[in-house]
KOLTORBA-381674 format. One record per residue (C-alpha): residue in one letter; x, y, z. Coordinates in pm, whole numbers, plus 50000, padded with zeros to 5 digits. Layout:
BEGIN
AXYZ...
This chain:
BEGIN
M208517876328988L205467864129171T202857843228989G199397830729081L197887860529264T194447872929149G191687896229268S191867907329630T194967886229704I196967913129521S195717938729776L196567915630064F200067909929922A200607947629883L199487955230239E201627927130382T204657940530187L203917975330325R203807961530681K207127943530647T209137969830454E207588002030590Q208518018930258K206548035029980I205178011529715I203918021629371I201627996229203V201148000328828E197987987328655N197327989028281T194418013628275N192998041228493Y189918019628543H191917990328681A193918014128901N190658027829042R189407992729106L192527981929294F192518014529489D188928008129599D189807972829703L192817984629907N190718012530052L188327987330207L191247972730402N193238003930485N191988038530399E194738058130572Q197818047530376V196478042230024H196648068829752L195648070829386F197298089329096P194548089228830V195418099128471E193148094328170E194548074227880A193518099327611I195548131427612S192648150327461T191188150327814E194258169427935I193548197327695A189848198227782T188458217628075S187868192828351S186538191528703P189138192028980D188338157929131E191158138428968L193558167628996S193138169729374Q193788132229400R196998136629201I198148165229424D197418144029730A199478115629580L202488138029503N202258152329852F202378116829992L205438108629776T207308139129905E206478132430272D208248108430503Q205448082830549P205188046830423G202158038330209I200868025629876L200248045529560V198198030129279T198498043228924S198238032028560T200598031728261S199398066528167G200158077328525I203798067228474E203838084928135Y202478117228287A205118144528268L205878160728607S208078188528737A211108179028950K210498164129295E212568191529466L210338218229312F207198202029445E208768198129791Q209748234929799S206258244829686R204618233130004L203958265130191K203578261830566I202078292130737V202278294231117R200568319631343D202818347831478E205558340131220E206648366230963Y206138363230585D206628387630304L203058398130228E204118416529911S205598385329747L202738361629836N200898371829520S203608358229289V204198327829512F200528317329484V200558322529106Q203598299829076L201768273829287G199028274429023Y196348294529208S194298320329020K193648355029159E189988364529207K188048391729389L186218366129594V187298330629674A184518307829557K186068275529438P189158254029502G192238269429337D191248306029397F193028331929607A192248368229691I194198395429871R192348424730032G194648447830228D195968427130519I193688397630453V194658368130235D192048342030135I193088309729962Y191298277229877P193668247129849L192268217229656T192998193229939L190948211330207D187188210930261D187028248330331P189108278130219V191468295830460R191678332330565I195048345530684E195058379230862F198338398430870F199488425831099G202248441530894D204208410830782Q203268390131085V200478364331072D197878374931324K195158348631271I194518318031052K190968305531015T188848284930780F185778301830629D182578293730444T182548302230071E178828310330070T178658335130358Q182388343730344R182348341630728S185038324530939I184418289731078E187268280931315E190748292431404Q193888272531322T197418276331453E199108265931129I198188255630779T200018238130493I199168250930149L199798225829872P200078236629508A196848239929309K198348222529006D200238189728984R203138205828798I205088235328931V206428259728673T208968285128793D209088320328652E212338312028467Q210728281428309A207658301628213T209758328428043A211938303427857G208888282527764L207068312927630K209958320027390K209918284827248L206148284527227Q205988318527055K208608307526800S206758275626711Y203408294126703D204678321526472K206128295226238Q202788276526216L200948309526156Q202728313225819T199988294925634D197408306325381D194628285125528K192248309125707D190668281925925V194038269226046K195108304526137N191898310326324N192198277526515L195798285026612Q194728318326756V191858302526949S193978273427074F197188291627172G196508329127169Q195078330527521T197738307127658I200538328927521D198888360627657A198488344928001L202158334528013A203238368827895E201308384728182G203038362128434M199928340728489R199698302728466P197108292228207D194548265428302N195728239928049L199398238128148G199338201128050S199018208327680I202198229927663I204238210227915D206828201327646Y207798238027617L207948244927990I209898215428131D213018204027944Q213518171628133P210238160828282S210218137028581S207898107328619L206228093628931L209108068728966D211538097829014Y209588108229324L210458075729512D213318072129761K216028046429694D214618018329913D211068021429785L209437994929565V207637993729230V205117966029161F204057959528801N200857939828758E200987919228433Y203987937628283N203377925727926R199887940127940L201297973128060V203667975427763E200867966727524Q198627993227683S201348019527658N201818011827287D198068015927234N198068048727428Q200928061727222Q199398051626891D196048068026977N197658099527111Q199998103926816D197138099426569W195098124826758L197938150126774A198608145826404S194968153126319Q194978183126555L198178196226392E196488195526053Y193648217926179G195978241726361K194978229626705A198348215126799L202008224126747P204688200526610E206718198426935Q203778187027148K204148151627279I202468157427617R203328122827757Q206608103927809K207208067827701F206388041227959V209238018227860D211808046427882C210608056028232V210858019728351K214328015028198A215618045728377D214228033328709H216598017528965H214198008029242G213397972729358Q210827958529114V208237931629166Y206407916928867L203017901028933S201507877428681T198737851328685F200877826828485Q204577825428425Q205437842728101G208477854427905M209697888928006G211807897427704H215257909227812T214457914228181R216527891728410L214677881028722D216397875929059Q213777851629186L210527834929088H207717824329326N204337808529264V201347811029499P198487789429367V195287809529427R191837801129295S189087826729247M186027819329457Q183007806429264Q179757826129252F176897812129462F174177837229358S172197832429683Q171887794629625M172327781329978P172287743529890L175277749629661L177087768529937K176267740530180S177857713329965E181027734329912V181377742230283E180907705430371R183627695630121W186007721130279Q185117709930629K186027673930541Q189457686530427A189897706530751Y189897740330574T189697773930754V186567789830597I185967827130646I182707843630542M183077881630531I180047904030580S180497941230614N177837951330861D176447938731190K172777940931092R173377917830796I175627893530988Q172677884231212A170347879330915I172867858430718N173747837331018R170037828831060T169867818530693L172927796130730V171407779331037D168147773430844F170157754430579G172127735230838I175477752130775K177407755131101A179347787631136T180757806031438L180547843831477T183997857631554S186157888331494P189027894231245D191667891931520K190347858531652I190307836131343L189577799431431P191777775431229E190047746331052Q186547759931128T183817778730940Q183237814031070I181557847430995I183487879631056N182687916431012A185157926730740D185297939330386L187097925930080G186367930529712F186607893929599G186857860129772F189517833729699E190797799229790I194437789029858P194467750729845E198037747329983E197157767230292R193677751030314L192047785330332A188767797130175V187457832930194I183927841430076T182617877130047E179127890729984K180057894529618E180167856429578L177267849429814F174707873729669N176557891929390K176457923529607Q179077950529549P180707962229872K180027999029940R183118020129879R184138048430106R186098077529966H186958110930110Q185098138329929T186538172729930L183948189629715A180848174429868N179958204430076A179668227129774E176368210729687R173958229629915L171148250429766K171758287729796S170008318929682Y171558334629378S170828371229400E174108389829355L173928418229104K176468424528834P176388452228574G174168442428280D171688422528492Y167998430428469V166428444528785V162898452028902H162078484229085V158808481329274N157498514829145H159228518628810G159368483628668I162048464028484G165328480128380K169008472228341F171508475928627I174418497228503G176608499828813M177248518629133K179058551029195T179808574329482M178518609929443E179038640129665V175868659629746D175948689329989G179428678730104K178308643430194H179178611330013Q176488586929916D176548556329688Y173948554429412I173028526029180T172088534128825I169238516928639E168648522228269Y165098521628129R163678522827775D164458553427560D167628560627760G165768568928080R168158566628376L167268563728741F169718570529024I168728552929342P170478559629672V171578527029834S169368535130130Q166468525129903L167978492529785D165028472929920M162898486929636V165148469229384Q165468431929316K167278411429060Y164938400728782V164778362928773S162588343528531S162328307428423E165108295528189G166678330328190K164308347327941S165118383727863P162298406327984K160668436227822I162198468227959N159738494328089K159648531628021L160178556028307G156908572528402G154878550328170K151558533928265E152348498228154W154158487628472A151258496828698K148948477428466T151168446428474K151338447928852R147548450228883K147058419528663V149508398928864Q148018411129190S144508399329101S145778364928998I147718362829324E144618371729526D142828341629373I145688318229455A145908331429810D142158325729853D142488289829733L145398283629967I143488297630265D140378276730185L142488245730155Y144118253330487A140808258330666K139368226630514R142358206030627E142158219430982A138498209330999E138878174430852K139148144331078G141708117930989H142948085631143P145558090031417F148138062031389P149648047831708K153238054931817D156058032631684D156337997831837Q159077971531835M158157957931492Q158427992631338H161867996731496D162927962931355F161747973431011D163598007031031N166777989731149A166727964230868F167767992030625P171247981030515Y172758015930467P173478044730704E170678070730682T171458107230614P170418132530883D167868147030640Q166308112930591L165928107430965R164448142131012S161928136430731V160898102630873D160258118831211E158208146931060I156078122530862K155458098631150R154508127731377D151968139231116M150518104331091E150018102631467K147848134031462A144058134231416H144258157131111P144928140830776M148558145530668D149438164230349R153198164430316L155528171230026L158868153130036V161438170329813G164798154729726D166998147129427V166648113129259G168658087629454F168738107829778G166638081329953K163058094429934T161698059429872E163078045730197V161388074030389A158088066330216L158388028930286R158788035030659A155568055030657A153888027330455F154958001330710K153508022530991A150138023730809V150067986530725E150927976831079D147817994831199G145687974730958K145348001130689Q146027998130314V148648018430134V148288030529774F151498040729596L150928059529267A153718063529012P153518081928678T154968054228457T154868016628430L158648014428463L158718034728779S155968014628943Q157807982728847Q160987996629002H159238007029322Y157677972529340E161067955229313T162467977929584M159537970329813K159677932729763D163297934229865R162727957830159F159647941130311E161157906430292G160727888030621F157857910730735P154167901030716V153227925030436N151467915830110I152507937129814A151117938429462V151737958829150L149057969428904S150037983428564R150137973928196F152677946328267Q150007923928431T147717901028233R143987906128251K143607876128481E146357888028720S144807922828735Q141397908328815E142827888129101I144677918129246I141557939929226E139517914029417K142167910729687L142337948629721Q138627949629790T138767922330054G141847937930216E144167908230154I146677931329986D148367956330218I150317977429972V149587982529605V151868001829374G150828011629023T150178037428755H146908055928689R145468021028633L144798022729011L142448052028947S140138032228717K136468027728813D136817990228874V139417994229149K137907996029499F139877996129823H139087979930155D140428006830389I142998032230266G145178047730535L147988063030334L148298075429977I151828080329838I152118099229509D155368100429314E155878131629095E152248143229108Q152778170328846R153258143328580F149688130428605G147058144628368V144158167128472K141588138828473H143808117428689K144478146228926E140708149728983K140538112529064I143478116129302K141638144429478E138698121229545L141038094729688K142688120529913A139608128030122N140338121230492V143428100730407D147068107830497V148888119030181L152618119130109T153778134029778L157328127829650T159098150229401A162618155629267T161968190929135P163348214829393I161038241129536P162138277029586R162838286229949T161028319329910L157758301029848N158058278630150M156768306930362S153448310630185M153108273030161L153748267330530G150648256230708V149098249030371R151448221730263D154048207630492L157468203630339S160258179230419L163528184930237I166308159730172E169318179330057T172278157230144A173458130129910P174168095630054S177738092930182N178968068929915R178208092129624Y181048102129395P181328135129216V181028131628838Q184368137428663T183278161528386Y185078171528066V184068199027826M185698192727488E185298193227110Q183428164026958N185978136226946F185078100726848D188308085226981V187418097327326V183858084427282A185118050127178S187568047027466A184938059227713I182498032627594K185148005427606R186198015027957E182608015128080M181937980927923E185097967328077R183777974828422G180407960028334G178677993628311Q176508011128053V176628043827860F174108071027774Y174788088327446L172708119727412H171828130127059N168918153727023R167758148826661V165418119926594E165988121326214D169568108926206M169568089926532E169978056026361Q173058069026174V174658079426503A173918045026647D175578028926340Q178578051626382I179008040926745Q178558004726639A181398008926388L183658025126649V183037998326912P181967966826724E181547946427044A179007970927194R175267963927187V173637996827089A169958006327126T168048038227050A165138054527232N163328086327136G160108105327199R158498094726870M158138058626979N154858050427146Q154978044927519T154968007027498Q157948005627258M159788030827466E159248012327793G160287980427618V163657994727514I164368011127847S163317980328037D165667958427822Y168417983727884L167797982028258E168037944228239G171467948728083D170627937227728Y172377967827579D175647985727655V174918019127493L171618037727476V171478065227215T168638087527325T167058122127310T166668141427635I163908118027743I166198097627967E163348087528197T163458111928487G162498090228779V163878056228684D167058047528870M169798033828645P172748028728878N174648008328623T174958037628381N178058057128477T179288073228158L177448100627975V178328115927639V176418147127532E176638158527170N176268195927098A176218204127465D176048241127383R172448237027271Y171018226027604G169718247527886L171768247028203S169118231328417Q168638204628149L172338196628151Y172368195828528Q169488171428537I170968149728262R174338148828434G172558138228752R171608105628576V175138092028622G177288088428931R174438072129118S176328041729244S179558036629430R182008041629144V183468071128962A181258084328683Y182308103728374A180498130228173Y181818142527838L180108174227721M181058179027358Y180548206727106R181108206126731P184698213326626N185388245126429K181858256726497V181448293526566L179358293026883T176528317626931E176918341127225V174308321927421G175988288727342E179328302527450K177898315527776R176378281627842L179618263127780E181388288128004A178798280928270I179078243428219K182818246128260N182188262228599F179698235428654T182468210428681E183258226629014L179718223829147G179958261429155S177778288829021G176478268328729F174908245828984K173168275029147I171808288628820A170498254228730M168908251029071R167328284929024D165828275628687L164588242828823S163088257729134I161188283328932R159788254528734G158958238329066A157078269929166G154978267528851N154138231328930L153048240529281L150868269929186G149558257828852K150958261628500Q149188294128413Q151288312228673H154418309928457G153458340528253F152748360928563I156038350928724D157918361728412S156128395028386V157258408728723G160208386028799F160238357729046D161358376829358L158678403329342Y156088376429264S156998356329575Q156938387829786M153448396929661L152168361629722N153608359630073E152048393030163A148638383130023V148568350430216A149678366930540R147048394130501K144238369330439R145228348230735G144908379130952H148618381631023T148768419431001K152288432231019T153088454331313E152788490231203K156088504431083T157138531930844N159998533330598S161578565930706E163798587230488L166938600630659N169028629830549L171678638630809E174808659930788I177138630530831D179298609430599A177928573830596Y178878550330310L181258521930210P184388538730067A185998522529763D189328518029940Y187598496630204I185578474329969T186668475629606D184448449429446E181108464029335R179188431329356Q180128426329719K179208462529789V175628458629666E175268426829870L176548444330186Y174418475330143K171438451830129R172548435230452I173138468530629R169778481230503Q168108451630679I169498459231026D166498459731257S167898450631599V171058453731806E171848416431749N171608421931379Y173848452531402Q176508432731591E176278404431338V176918427431038R179708445131227S181598413031297E181048401430938L182678433230803I185668430431036D185978393230958R185928397430581F187498431530517G189408440730833K188948471631055Y186628497630909P186908535830877A184598561631040Q182278564430738V181378527530773A180828530631148N178448559531073L176628538930812L175978511031063D174838535531332V172508553431091S170938519930994L170208511531355L168848546631408K166538542231110A165208509231254N164198527531573L162618556331381D160618531731165Q159258515631481S158268550631604L156278557331285V158548585431164K158118595530801K161328615230746V164228632230918M165758662430741M168818680930868R169488716230743N172048740230891G172128720431210A168338718731257I167018682931266A163348680831165I161668648131262T158298644431086F155898616831197D153548597830968Q149788603931000K149458569231157A151428582831456S148698607231553D146708577431689Y149378574331957L150988608432008T149748632932272G151318665032387D152328649632719L153968620332546V156008642632316F157378662232612K158198629432785F160238619732478L162078652932486E163358645832839N165818621532668T167818649132500N169538682232596M169068696832250K166688726432220A163398715532065T160268729831900V157088710031830K154558716531550D151288698931465K150148707231114N147578687630898E147618658231140E151438656431106F153618660931412T157088675631360I159748677931631T162718699831544L165948695831742D168768721131732S172078702531702K174068734331756S172768737032112V175108708832223D178818701132161A179738692431801G180388655231862E177328651332086W174218656031869F174328622331692K174698602432015Q171778621532167L169658615531858Q170418578031889V169258576932252F166188597832170A165118574031891E165838542632094K163718553632394M160918564632162A160908530831981I160558511832311K157518532532412F155868528932069E156288491232081Q154528489732419M151658511432295K151168490431980K151028457932181K148448472632419R146378484032128A146478449931952K145338432632274K142408456632307A141368450231945E141468412532006K139228415932312Q136658435932116E136588409431843Q135798382532099
């Protein structure tokens, strides 16, 4: 037993033990939260050899659907335990209680695949299922696998990207990683180790035996007269039993683990005989395990009553039993010596350690302590984790007369005071060794930044979401809105062609050949409203389109005017950056993201031009927009200009002001804030100083727009969330904008499709990458469960954090608050809702920000811009009632600091969900994987963003024709008005006697087929053709002749479009090529005969009603020849047409001048 260690000295002890023994060490803490904390502390010192096995205390979370973050950490930990490497594993009591499959099974389940080796391709399917992977058509998220012919795709939880394995027979031909979005390969590998996708391995024998036991228990419980209980049993276990019966592994293996594994192992069974177990505060561990057991048994008993549990379910083992059965070396850590019951100790040591006191930036206090230590010849080490700050802190120490030497961790100077670049969670003092260690936590109460490896981070990028599945609404440019039914291959005149079917009102059906796919788009509207379906051949669609078109014309005109006005205006060109600006930029204490640096460059370049800047900076809350804006502000102030920073609410302006005070410290910049929080006298003083130019930067609400506020010389206007200001204020802002550089910040994403029409009208800078120290939010979707709520609140309070509790009915909000108060008596609970007036509301939120409350019960009004990094647990009641984008935004309120955040999305127990609610919950469950739910939410949000950009009244128009068609119409209108005429092209119709389509045995999945037809349809150059070709081979393997034909025909069509051909019809071997009327401007008899020199086929030429037709006889050459000749003919013709069009455009330009 070792007594006396506290805080970071435990980490130091563990690492020293690791160095000396070179074995594996498991450290057990009482709760998951404490385990996480110790893991973070160890991680600062050694991030290669430290692992975490996180398990929630409440078993209800095991039954819930949860995001894979903790699961992948557990798999990593088990992998470490079965490998031959020394290291440290941190876990909690519930981690030891977690039931696992045998160590041998896990070891055997590591599948190593090496290039050129042989594997049985047939059996891989069942192997992956046993490893816990689920079979899909397309691999999109960790834990999926797909097999297409000779190609196997699989996405292990421990890798950043999924892997594609190409077989040749049973031999592995290639192994490469690929991108889930494009499904294209990234880089080749020579070998790959596939770890299981679940932390317990269940063999087929175990699954069969387990199913029998489960079925028996289930049937017995079903013999009840209570309808509700019966229903619940079917919902809770029906699917699980079906999945097992079909040889699948259900998602929630954890809940039926008692049936599947007779003698479960614990983490301790995974250790080798010389490895060590360290228990921190053993008595506390036992106490915690008793609490866990009590809570879990109560919960299971209540579930049993409702038919949501079975009598044999225990789910966890007993901590004490696991420890008793363990024969490894054991070390007990304890702050004080205490009785250990019946345990006999071999030895007892005490290391007197004192925690370091907090200095809270009070340098005189630090000085007196350091002087006391220096008198006693102590070695004093001050740890600062970054070079920029070391310089600054050293200067401060010198100012206060504290002597300290700068040195490095490997050159510690005994009996002196020194500063080193290192990281530790907490400082300490060991009087016997005369050693004192101070970290930034004690100096300034600053948390060290944690680094963790993120596997799922790269899933966060914005992507278009346009894949079609049967049942989706689609828009056909000429026929309007209908429902997509599916795709089928039909044979017409002996040739195969794929058609998509669209259903209209009154059972009208339209079959569209895939060659016309560009006429069809997915119907997308804001918040997924269902549209009105049109009637085939009716007049209403044309009418709708006309209305939208005229509104678009107006918008396009406004945009063009704005553009012209901006080009003509003169602004103030700011000088290039100087040394002071570089110093300011470098004083930023965190690493910048590439997006941030790019945005800063774009903004500074704009400011250096003579035109006034008008830039929109888009980025999620907490992605570092403010820092970018402050660098621009500094540039303006340095050139003697004033900066006005407008924020929509008092709280936000206060928050920006605090940030600025902090950031501009040590630079000659005067900052003021003007809002309702200032007294009349203070306001008056600020207004006077603004007029004389004594204040450089002012931040405030619309109070800054009042008549009495006059500025000395504005150089830059920064507006945060402009769409939240009222109409009157917007007019005022417009007046301020004249001839001034403007930077607008917003967190609402803007659709990519609109960037085109906005380009040149508004400049956009996008910040899409989260800062590196962001954690994913561990999300659970579960039935309303107050035990879980209570333990979540307690855990958050224990780590000094706060909790959002979302309840969307104002009427009984106080009751909910009382209920929470009763559950957690020590919590301080506050409520905030939209019925309070703004002052009350800001009061509550501001108190909450100050840390006066632990729990905030609120409606969805959780202030959108205000940063609340201390809130890291979110509970949402009736989650099935919220829109996806709402949930996404709400969930984005937590996980904004460097610690793990939790979101519990709950729905009412025993409630029959509506179809919409069920779909939403389904989507939210996906959401936990940052997968498609994320994309849908982004889509909803970006459509809202489009409305904000173009004005609110556009929402109706966007919904009436669907977002995609709307953007297309707007882009075309703007291009037309700016005189960007498109080069003349036709959209030719081809009908050749040749089989060209994607056969079902080459690509089976319909959704991927539609996507690929679209891609092939867009081939317009040889590069493009090559690109699609390699994509097909990469994703689906070698292709048959029909597909080769399809690609060739697409390239042929591109050349014919360039040559202004209207249609090509082939009948009985005669190929009739008919040109559009536009072509007669270019075609002459001589030219046509010149074209015909490129083919040996017999030809006739006709010119009827201004339409040229060339007919080629394919039978006049060998059977396999005609198509090649037609390709050459079209290619040569396209080149000539392009030359003629360019010449013509030049001539027209000359005439205009």
